[in-house]
Each structure stands twice: as structure tokens, then as C-alpha cells.
N, C-alpha and C positions, 0 to 999 in steps of 0.2 A: 452471556452472550458476548462474543468479543466486538469491537467495534475495529472495523479496518476503512483507514483513510488513504485515498488515492490524492495526493498532491501534484496539480501540475495544472496548464493551460487547455485541457483537451485535445492534445496532440494526439498523434499516432501512438508514440511511444506510450502516452499516459492510459489510451485505452488497451494497449497488450499490456503492460503490467496489470492493470484491472482483472484483464481476462485471465493472466496468471495467477493472480490471487482468490479469484472466485474459483478457479482450477483446484488449486491447492486446497483450500477449504473444503471443496466437494469430497476429493479423494482421501483427506483427512479426517472427515467426518464431522468437522469444527463446523458450529452455528457461528455466524458473523454478518453482522449486519454492515455494508457497504456504505459508504459516503463518499463523493466525489467532491474534492476542495478546488475552487478554481479561483478564488478570491485571492489576490497577492498580499495584501495586508495579513489575513489567515495562514498563509502558506510560510510567510516570513517568520511568522511566529515560531516556529518549528527550527529555526535555524538552519535551513536548509540550501544549500551553497547551490544545486541546479537539480531541476525536474525533470523526472518525474521522481515523488517522492512516495515512499511507503510507511504509512502509522500505525501501528498496532497498539489498541486501547494505549492511544497519546505517546506513545514511543517511536520515534523517529527510527526505523530498522534499517532502511534503505533509501539511497537518494544519488540522482545523475546515472542511473545503468537500470536495466531490467534483469531483476534477480530471476533465479530458475524456479521452476515449481519447489523443489526439493529444498531449496534454500528456505522461499516464504512458509513451507510447512513446518523447517523446523522452527522458524520466529512463533508461529503459530502455535506450536506445541509446547514452549517456553513461554508464551504469554500468561 
């Protein structure tokens, strides 16, 4: 099972990113464990310049923007 982390303060963009990531996993039939990371110390450990951030299996794949469902599916497939 993949671990997908949403990095951010819980803002609207963070919630939107989580919804897109969940949709992508569901559509791709990928089992994933979703974790929200709101602690700034933990977020900074990922060398993130701006939130929201998306981490799949401890690899930062997106930061500072909302990726498309197709982009997230690609990252999930290659994880």
C-alpha cells in the first residue's frame, strides 16, 4: 500500500489537493493510506518551498500548486 501525504496548513488548496489525490487513487484502483501533515517542522523536512505539497512514499512529487488527477495517477503508477 502506498503512503500519500498532503503537506500544508489545512487551507482550501490543501483540501483540494487531498480530494484530487483521493480521486486519482480511486480511479486508478490504487490502495493508498492518506496522511495530512500540518506540522511546519515536519513539512520543512521535505525541502518544500510552498504548500500545498504532495508526497508519495516519502518522495516529494508536487509543491506550491494543485496537480491534475492525471498527473497524480502518473505519480501513483510510478511509485
